[in-house]
N, C-alpha and C positions, 0 to 999 in steps of 0.2 A: 702707325707709320714710323714712329721713333724706334721701336723695337726692330722693325724690318730694316731700317737704315743701319742700325747697329750690327745686325746679323750679316748684312751684305758689305759691311765695312765702308759705308758711305757717310760723309760728313753732313749732318742735317742743317748745318749753318751755311753751307756753300750757296752763294747767290748766283744761280744760273740765270740765263736770259729768260727762260720760261718761268722761273720763280718770281722774277721781277715783274713780269706781265701779270701773274696771278695776284701779286701784292697790289699792283695798280688797279686791277679790277675790283679787288676787295675794298680798297680805299675809295674807289668811285662809288661803290654801293653804299658805303657808310656816308660819304658826302651827300649822296642823293637823299638819304634819310634825314640828314641834318638840314638840307635845303627845304625839304617838305615840312619839317618841324618849324623852321624859321618863318614859313609862310603863315603860321598862326591858325591853321585849320587841323586840329587834332585828328579828326576822322580821315581826312585826306592823307595825313602823315602816316596813319596806321595802315592805310592801303599801300602806300609806297613802301613802307617797311615790310609788309607781308610779301609784296612782289620781289623785293630785294632778297629776302630770305629764300623764296622759291627759286630765284636765279642761282643763288649760291648752292642750295641743296641739290638742284638739278645737275649742276656741274660736278658736285661732290659724288653724287650717285653714279654719274657716268664714269668718273675716275675709278670708283670701286668696281664697277662692272668691267672696265678695261683690265683692271688688275686680275679679276676672275678669269678673263680670257687668257691673260699672260700665264697664269698658273697652270692652265690646261696644257700648254705646250712646253712648260719648263720641266726641268729634270733635277733630281738630286736635292742638294741643300737649298738651291734657289726655289724649287717647287715647294719644299716643306716650309720655308720662310714665308713665301707668298700665301700659301694655304692658311697658315696660322694667322697672319694679318687679316686675310679676307674673311675667314670664319669668325674671327672676333668681332668684326665690324658690320658685316653684311646685313644682318637682320635689323640692327638699330639704324643703319643708314637708310634702308628701305622705309622703315617707320617714319623717320624724319621727313623724307620727301613726301610721302602720302599725307601725313598730318599737315604739313605746311601748305600743300596744295589745297587741302580741304579748308583750312582757315582762310586762305586768300580768296578762294571761290565764295565762301559764305559771307565774308566781309564785303566783297564786291556786290553780291546779291542784295545784301542789306543796304549798301550805299545806293543801289539803283532803285530802292524803294519796294523791293519784293521781299516776301517772307523768307528769312534765312534760318538755318539750323545752327545755333551756336550753343555749346561747342559743336563743331562739325561732326558729321557721322563717323568720319575716320578716327576722330578723337574718342568719341563715345564708344565706339566698337573696338578700340585699341588695335587698329589695322596695322598689319606688319607685312602684307604681301600685295602684289598688284591685283590679284583676284579679290582679296579682301577689300581693297580700295574701290574696285568696280562695284562690288556688292554694297558697300557703304553708300556710294553715290546713288545707286538704284534705290536704296532704302530711304533716301533723304525726304522724299515726299511724304511717306508714312510717318517719319519722325517729326516732320514739320506739323502734321495734323495732330500729333499726340502732344505737342507742346503748347 
């Protein structure tokens, strides 16, 4: 994003109303994790942290998806700049979302007293796509039996 801002001549330090909201949400997620830690139950704090990361990664994933839609209708230098940024981050952004969701799911399954697959299938299979994530979820029962 830094490079995209530079290409477009935007100041990355500008505090827009939207940026202030995003900062507030991020600080709230961090505070939620701190509150969970302060409660003195490490396993519960781990669940809260996993959920907070899933929230953040889900929004991040949506932002990059929207950037992908924007680049399809953009033209010229703007399109090239958007495409470069999108191409650089898209795969790793997808991977972050699918892996975090897998960790959160398996930690919850474990916390609920059911057999979990840790590390989660998404991690073990190095998932990078929605199809890969779906396949990994479907494979979890056979992975659980193998462990």
